[in-house]
Backbone bond lengths (Angstrom), bond angles and torsions (degrees), N, CA, C in turn:
res aa  C-N    CA-C-N  psi(-1)  N-CA   C-N-CA  omega(-1)  CA-C   N-CA-C  phi
1 V - - - 1.441 - - 1.525 108.19 -
2 T 1.303 116.84 137.65 1.456 122.98 173.64 1.519 108.31 -101.41
3 F 1.337 116.55 128.36 1.461 121.48 176.85 1.527 108.04 -101.92
4 Y 1.313 115.79 115.54 1.452 121.41 -178.53 1.518 109.84 -79.33
5 K 1.342 116.47 152.12 1.458 120.71 177.71 1.515 111.59 -70.18
6 S 1.338 115.75 -32.74 1.459 120.27 -174.32 1.521 109.22 -153.55
7 V 1.329 116.15 153.22 1.460 120.01 174.96 1.527 110.49 -65.63
8 N 1.329 117.13 -18.16 1.464 121.05 177.08 1.524 111.82 -66.31
9 Q 1.334 117.41 -16.24 1.461 120.74 177.89 1.529 112.15 -82.64
10 L 1.313 116.59 -11.59 1.466 120.58 -177.91 1.522 110.88 -88.73
11 P 1.335 116.97 142.12 1.458 119.03 176.29 1.527 111.20 -70.50
12 D 1.316 115.45 166.42 1.461 122.07 177.85 1.526 109.76 -54.11
13 F 1.308 116.64 142.70 1.464 121.46 -177.98 1.525 112.25 -60.16
14 Q 1.325 117.37 -30.92 1.455 120.77 -178.95 1.524 113.21 -89.24
15 D 1.321 117.58 2.11 1.467 121.78 176.43 1.525 106.91 -88.23
16 Y 1.317 116.45 112.07 1.463 120.51 -173.90 1.523 113.45 -92.97
17 S 1.317 117.60 4.36 1.459 118.14 176.41 1.530 108.18 -71.18
18 M 1.297 116.39 162.20 1.460 120.21 179.08 1.527 111.88 -88.00
19 S 1.325 117.28 -3.77 1.456 121.66 -179.92 1.529 110.54 -54.19
20 D 1.317 115.71 126.19 1.469 124.53 -179.83 1.522 114.18 64.46
21 R 1.327 116.76 22.97 1.462 121.16 174.56 1.523 108.74 -116.50
22 T 1.273 117.45 142.63 1.463 126.90 179.25 1.523 111.42 58.88
23 Y 1.295 117.20 164.37 1.464 122.27 -179.33 1.519 111.71 -59.07
24 R 1.323 117.21 -26.96 1.457 120.77 -174.68 1.522 113.25 -73.08
25 Y 1.337 118.06 -23.93 1.462 120.68 -175.86 1.525 114.31 -125.25
26 F 1.321 118.54 -7.38 1.462 121.55 -176.62 1.528 110.11 -73.72
27 K 1.337 116.88 126.21 1.470 122.11 -177.72 1.525 112.90 -101.29
28 G 1.315 117.29 -9.68 1.456 120.36 -177.33 1.526 112.81 -82.44
29 S 1.302 114.90 -169.73 1.461 122.31 178.55 1.532 108.37 -108.54
30 P 1.343 117.76 106.39 1.465 119.66 -176.53 1.527 112.05 -79.29
31 L 1.307 115.29 167.32 1.459 120.85 173.89 1.527 109.29 -67.30
32 F 1.343 116.42 -50.10 1.459 122.69 174.61 1.524 106.83 -133.26
33 C 1.306 116.69 120.13 1.461 120.59 -176.46 1.529 111.07 -79.23
34 F 1.317 114.36 168.02 1.455 121.30 177.84 1.529 109.25 -57.04
35 G 1.331 116.42 132.62 1.457 121.54 178.69 1.509 114.67 86.07
36 H 1.324 117.88 -0.87 1.467 121.22 -178.65 1.525 110.05 -62.91
37 G 1.300 115.69 137.88 1.457 121.00 176.19 1.514 109.91 -151.97
38 L 1.301 116.00 162.82 1.461 121.35 179.05 1.519 109.27 -115.49
39 S 1.318 115.37 150.94 1.459 120.95 -179.77 1.527 108.88 -140.94
40 Y 1.301 115.17 158.70 1.463 120.09 176.34 1.518 111.51 -92.70
41 T 1.317 116.47 7.40 1.452 121.02 179.31 1.522 108.36 -143.16
42 T 1.319 117.18 -178.15 1.467 121.52 -178.93 1.527 109.78 -123.85
43 F 1.325 114.78 154.11 1.466 120.44 -177.81 1.516 109.99 -131.83
44 E 1.315 114.18 146.18 1.460 121.00 176.74 1.522 108.74 -118.03
45 Y 1.327 115.15 133.71 1.468 122.18 177.59 1.527 107.72 -103.22
46 G 1.326 117.61 142.10 1.459 119.36 178.87 1.514 113.16 -163.89
47 K 1.332 114.73 178.46 1.469 124.64 175.03 1.532 112.55 48.17
48 F 1.319 115.49 58.01 1.463 121.81 -178.51 1.525 110.05 -83.31
49 K 1.337 114.98 131.03 1.459 120.73 179.70 1.528 109.17 -146.44
50 L 1.330 116.25 139.10 1.458 122.17 172.76 1.515 108.72 -103.75
51 S 1.326 116.59 152.24 1.462 120.59 -178.39 1.520 112.60 -69.43
52 T 1.340 117.93 -16.38 1.459 122.18 177.33 1.518 108.75 -156.91
53 S 1.312 117.59 157.94 1.469 120.94 177.19 1.522 111.52 -97.93
54 S 1.339 116.07 -7.48 1.459 121.70 179.15 1.529 108.00 -136.35
55 Y 1.312 116.53 119.46 1.463 121.50 -174.14 1.524 110.63 -102.52
56 R 1.346 116.07 130.84 1.462 121.60 179.56 1.527 112.56 -123.55
57 G 1.290 118.13 11.03 1.461 121.48 -178.67 1.513 111.55 122.37
58 G 1.326 116.47 171.70 1.459 121.14 -177.82 1.516 111.11 81.57
59 Q 1.311 117.11 -149.02 1.464 122.57 -178.70 1.523 111.01 -93.23
60 L 1.309 115.86 137.08 1.461 122.96 171.62 1.516 105.93 -116.79
61 M 1.315 116.86 121.66 1.457 120.86 -178.90 1.531 110.04 -99.34
62 A 1.325 116.31 134.46 1.460 123.15 175.09 1.527 107.30 -116.02
63 Y 1.332 116.06 128.06 1.462 122.27 -178.94 1.522 108.58 -120.05
64 F 1.334 116.45 137.53 1.460 121.02 173.71 1.518 108.37 -155.63
65 T 1.312 115.60 161.96 1.466 119.57 176.94 1.520 109.16 -103.64
66 L 1.314 113.97 145.58 1.458 121.87 176.87 1.525 106.58 -126.34
67 T 1.330 116.40 127.31 1.458 121.57 -176.72 1.517 109.94 -126.07
68 N 1.328 116.54 133.90 1.457 122.09 173.85 1.521 107.11 -82.22
69 T 1.337 116.91 106.73 1.463 121.85 -177.80 1.524 112.33 -98.53
70 G 1.328 116.90 4.75 1.464 120.65 -178.70 1.516 112.48 -90.20
71 D 1.347 115.64 -166.65 1.468 120.67 -176.13 1.523 113.05 -109.85
72 R 1.341 117.34 18.24 1.465 120.66 175.21 1.520 109.66 -153.60
73 K 1.316 115.03 160.46 1.466 121.58 177.68 1.523 108.35 -62.31
74 G 1.346 115.56 146.90 1.463 117.92 179.36 1.511 112.33 -162.11
75 S 1.316 114.74 170.35 1.462 122.19 178.39 1.519 109.06 -121.86
76 E 1.311 115.08 143.14 1.461 122.19 178.39 1.524 108.87 -127.96
77 I 1.315 116.74 139.23 1.458 120.48 173.09 1.518 106.68 -102.96
78 A 1.319 115.41 101.38 1.463 121.78 178.72 1.527 107.58 -80.07
79 Q 1.320 115.73 130.61 1.461 121.81 -174.77 1.525 110.23 -115.40
80 V 1.328 115.56 138.02 1.464 121.77 179.84 1.522 108.40 -114.14
81 Y 1.329 115.41 119.51 1.455 122.45 177.97 1.522 109.05 -111.82
82 V 1.324 115.95 151.52 1.455 121.18 172.13 1.519 106.85 -113.32
83 M 1.348 115.37 123.87 1.459 120.91 174.08 1.520 106.52 -90.65
84 N 1.327 115.37 121.15 1.460 121.75 -175.67 1.523 111.50 -81.38
85 P 1.340 116.59 153.99 1.470 119.10 177.36 1.529 111.05 -68.28
86 K 1.316 115.30 154.00 1.465 120.25 177.70 1.525 108.64 -70.38
87 G 1.320 116.05 144.21 1.450 121.45 177.41 1.514 110.07 -164.04
88 N 1.303 116.77 174.00 1.458 121.36 178.66 1.517 112.45 -89.87
89 Y 1.313 117.30 8.25 1.453 121.05 177.74 1.523 109.13 -102.77
90 L 1.321 115.72 153.23 1.466 120.95 -177.68 1.515 110.08 -74.02
91 R 1.315 114.87 121.74 1.457 120.91 178.72 1.522 108.03 -162.55
92 P 1.321 117.62 141.74 1.466 118.67 177.67 1.525 111.08 -61.49
93 E 1.326 115.90 150.85 1.464 119.80 177.55 1.530 110.30 -67.06
94 K 1.343 116.22 -43.70 1.467 121.61 -179.01 1.521 109.02 -132.97
95 E 1.338 115.67 145.37 1.461 120.82 177.73 1.527 109.88 -136.63
96 L 1.334 115.83 134.42 1.455 120.83 174.12 1.524 107.98 -67.64
97 R 1.334 117.01 127.47 1.462 120.35 -177.93 1.523 113.43 -119.72
98 E 1.306 118.53 -26.16 1.469 122.12 177.57 1.519 108.82 -155.70
99 F 1.314 115.93 161.17 1.459 121.49 171.59 1.522 107.82 -156.30
100 V 1.319 115.18 158.08 1.458 120.43 178.89 1.529 108.51 -147.10
101 K 1.326 115.96 136.88 1.467 120.78 176.23 1.522 107.90 -96.55
102 V 1.334 115.26 128.03 1.461 121.37 -175.89 1.530 108.83 -127.01
103 S 1.327 117.14 126.64 1.463 122.30 175.27 1.521 108.83 -102.55
104 L 1.344 115.88 130.07 1.457 121.21 -176.97 1.522 111.32 -133.33
105 E 1.317 115.41 140.64 1.466 121.67 173.17 1.529 108.51 -74.03
106 V 1.318 116.87 166.41 1.465 121.86 177.69 1.528 109.00 -56.01
107 G 1.318 116.69 127.58 1.465 122.04 177.97 1.520 115.03 77.77
108 E 1.322 117.53 -6.54 1.467 119.76 -178.49 1.521 110.86 -73.09
109 S 1.310 114.95 142.32 1.452 122.35 177.97 1.519 108.34 -127.44
110 R 1.338 116.96 141.24 1.457 120.41 -178.25 1.529 109.42 -141.67
111 T 1.324 115.84 141.84 1.464 120.70 172.87 1.522 107.98 -83.52
112 I 1.318 115.85 126.47 1.463 122.81 -177.77 1.530 107.63 -105.59
113 T 1.314 115.94 136.91 1.461 121.69 178.28 1.526 108.65 -119.23
114 I 1.319 115.43 126.01 1.457 122.37 178.45 1.523 107.70 -120.09
115 S 1.322 116.11 136.03 1.461 121.41 179.12 1.531 109.95 -106.81
116 L 1.324 115.36 126.79 1.454 121.95 174.67 1.525 108.25 -114.46
117 N 1.335 116.53 159.23 1.465 120.30 179.51 1.521 109.56 -144.46
118 E 1.340 116.73 -168.18 1.462 121.21 -177.78 1.527 112.42 -54.76
119 R 1.312 116.88 -38.65 1.471 121.04 -179.13 1.529 111.23 -60.12
120 S 1.319 117.09 -27.40 1.462 121.21 -179.93 1.520 112.57 -65.66
121 F 1.328 117.11 -21.46 1.461 121.97 -177.35 1.525 112.93 -116.64
122 S 1.315 117.64 0.70 1.469 120.57 -169.93 1.523 113.39 -88.28
123 L 1.311 113.78 161.28 1.452 122.51 170.61 1.522 107.31 -139.94
124 Y 1.314 115.84 159.85 1.458 120.40 179.95 1.517 108.89 -90.79
125 D 1.316 116.87 120.91 1.460 123.10 178.38 1.523 107.95 -96.25
126 T 1.334 116.26 112.41 1.467 120.44 -177.04 1.524 111.98 -68.27
127 D 1.335 117.88 -28.41 1.469 119.75 178.76 1.530 111.28 -69.01
128 R 1.309 117.23 -39.40 1.468 121.81 -179.21 1.525 112.13 -89.90
129 A 1.324 116.52 -14.22 1.473 122.88 -177.09 1.519 111.72 57.31
130 E 1.355 114.93 45.12 1.465 120.27 177.90 1.525 109.91 -161.37
131 F 1.323 114.30 162.35 1.455 119.73 174.43 1.520 108.54 -78.43
132 I 1.338 115.00 139.33 1.457 120.76 176.81 1.525 109.20 -133.18
133 V 1.318 116.58 162.67 1.459 122.63 175.05 1.527 107.13 -114.35
134 P 1.334 117.77 105.27 1.462 119.67 178.25 1.539 111.04 -69.99
135 S 1.318 115.90 137.60 1.468 120.16 175.65 1.522 109.37 -66.55
136 G 1.326 115.89 152.17 1.458 119.15 175.33 1.508 113.03 154.12
137 Q 1.321 114.34 -179.04 1.461 122.97 179.54 1.529 108.02 -91.81
138 Y 1.303 117.03 111.43 1.455 123.74 178.13 1.527 108.28 -104.89
139 K 1.319 116.27 171.22 1.461 121.23 175.14 1.518 107.98 -136.85
140 I 1.331 116.52 131.74 1.455 122.47 174.80 1.522 107.04 -93.28
141 L 1.334 116.80 126.27 1.457 123.59 -178.17 1.522 109.25 -118.45
142 I 1.327 116.66 134.02 1.468 121.16 178.59 1.522 108.51 -128.34
143 G 1.342 115.85 132.84 1.450 118.31 179.88 1.510 113.24 -170.77
144 A 1.326 114.11 -171.04 1.458 121.75 -177.12 1.531 111.68 -88.44
145 S 1.333 117.14 -18.81 1.466 122.73 175.81 1.519 107.55 -165.26
146 L 1.309 116.74 176.15 1.461 121.65 -179.59 1.527 111.80 -59.07
147 H 1.327 117.62 -36.60 1.465 121.09 -179.18 1.522 112.90 -100.99
148 D 1.308 117.44 10.84 1.472 121.79 177.08 1.531 108.47 -129.59
149 I 1.324 115.22 62.10 1.459 121.59 179.82 1.526 108.04 -81.92
150 R 1.318 116.55 127.77 1.465 121.58 -176.69 1.527 112.68 -104.29
151 L 1.333 117.43 -28.11 1.466 122.09 -176.22 1.522 109.36 -135.54
152 D 1.317 116.62 145.46 1.461 119.31 173.97 1.519 109.71 -152.54
153 Q 1.319 114.42 152.10 1.454 120.43 179.26 1.525 109.31 -154.04
154 D 1.333 115.76 135.24 1.461 121.45 177.23 1.519 110.56 -75.89
155 I 1.334 115.09 150.58 1.463 121.01 174.10 1.523 108.65 -147.62
156 E 1.295 115.81 134.42 1.461 122.14 176.72 1.525 107.26 -87.72
157 V 1.324 116.20 123.87 1.464 121.48 -179.08 1.525 108.40 -107.71
158 E 1.315 114.92 124.50 1.461 120.85 178.09 1.520 108.33 -100.87
159 G 1.305 114.64 97.53 1.454 121.83 179.04 1.511 109.47 -117.60
160 V 1.329 116.35 -125.91 1.461 120.98 178.61 1.528 108.96 -111.24
161 P 1.327 117.38 146.99 1.464 119.00 173.55 1.528 108.54 -61.63
162 Y 1.320 116.34 137.74 1.457 119.52 -176.56 1.514 108.58 -142.26
163 D 1.312 116.33 108.97 1.452 120.26 -175.95 1.525 113.37 -123.40
164 R 1.319 116.55 23.42 1.463 119.67 178.06 1.531 108.68 -58.30
165 D 1.311 116.51 133.01 1.455 121.15 -177.61 1.529 109.82 -112.52
166 D 1.324 115.62 92.39 1.465 120.52 179.60 1.524 111.97 -70.15
167 T 1.344 117.77 -21.88 1.462 119.15 178.40 1.523 110.02 -65.20
168 K 1.332 118.06 -29.23 1.473 121.62 175.68 1.522 111.01 -86.17
169 R 1.331 116.20 -45.65 1.461 120.68 -176.54 1.520 112.11 -65.23
170 L 1.316 116.82 -27.40 1.465 121.88 -177.47 1.524 111.17 -124.16
171 S 1.328 117.20 29.87 1.464 120.39 -172.59 1.529 113.02 -56.78
172 E 1.326 117.57 -43.99 1.466 120.03 179.83 1.525 110.33 -63.60
173 Y 1.301 115.84 -44.48 1.465 120.94 -179.51 1.526 111.05 -63.97
174 M 1.336 116.70 -46.54 1.463 120.58 -174.50 1.517 112.87 -71.95
175 S 1.328 119.02 -19.39 1.458 121.26 -179.09 1.528 112.52 -88.89
176 M 1.327 117.79 -7.51 1.465 120.70 -179.20 1.514 111.11 -74.73
177 G 1.312 115.32 147.16 1.457 120.59 175.51 1.516 110.34 -79.64
178 N 1.308 116.53 168.08 1.460 121.34 -178.60 1.527 113.14 -63.29
179 A 1.319 118.26 -27.48 1.458 120.09 -175.97 1.526 112.64 -78.25
180 E 1.324 116.88 -18.96 1.456 120.02 -179.48 1.524 110.66 -82.23
181 S 1.291 115.47 149.53 1.457 120.96 177.89 1.533 108.48 -110.30
182 P 1.317 117.88 99.14 1.457 119.89 -173.23 1.529 112.83 -74.13
183 E 1.317 114.28 150.07 1.451 120.58 169.83 1.522 105.93 -87.34
184 V 1.297 117.15 116.72 1.454 121.64 -175.55 1.519 108.72 -108.84
185 S 1.333 115.80 124.95 1.460 119.92 178.57 1.525 109.57 -74.12
186 K 1.320 115.81 165.65 1.469 120.32 178.37 1.531 110.18 -59.43
187 K 1.333 117.95 -41.36 1.466 121.65 179.69 1.519 110.47 -64.25
188 Q 1.339 117.86 -43.38 1.454 120.71 178.48 1.529 110.40 -64.22
189 F 1.315 116.55 -40.05 1.465 120.06 178.10 1.524 110.16 -60.37
190 E 1.323 117.63 -43.21 1.468 121.61 178.17 1.530 110.72 -62.45
191 I 1.338 116.83 -40.11 1.458 120.14 178.55 1.520 110.10 -63.42
192 L 1.342 115.50 -42.64 1.457 120.57 -177.42 1.521 113.74 -69.26
193 Y 1.315 116.80 -42.40 1.447 120.02 -169.67 1.533 115.22 -121.94
194 G 1.301 117.18 0.87 1.464 119.39 178.48 1.481 111.08 71.99
């Protein structure tokens, strides 16, 4: 859940675009971001490694160390986000793809292994009526919350060429301000929400 600082950060109730809604599309600075949590101790993330620098499908393993650097036992929920490549199609900049809760004693360090797969990079293509993995330069992000990323690494994903241009297909819709209430056709709705 994202906690906004003010209702002024929220778009108009009748604006059905996803712009500035949910952690995936919100561009502002929230009071508490998605994944925010408090602990009685501190944790250090380190030694980040991916099983490959170029992904073509199957399992992608992400390895990192998590160390309790505080003065008491504690638990941390390490979160793995995928930063999607830039494109003219509607897609969140970052998406939560995995998380793991780890309990560590004072000074304890552990190597954490996270498994990602095709679903971690996929989007639903309404024209093809299936999930696809667009080719491009992605980034794997690991941290304590969406705004507390501690580790990151680029990865080239070899999927399918994807050049859908939503800025053209939805130009009227995308140019409207938040106060306007657009008439959205069934096709536009499918493009927007799958």
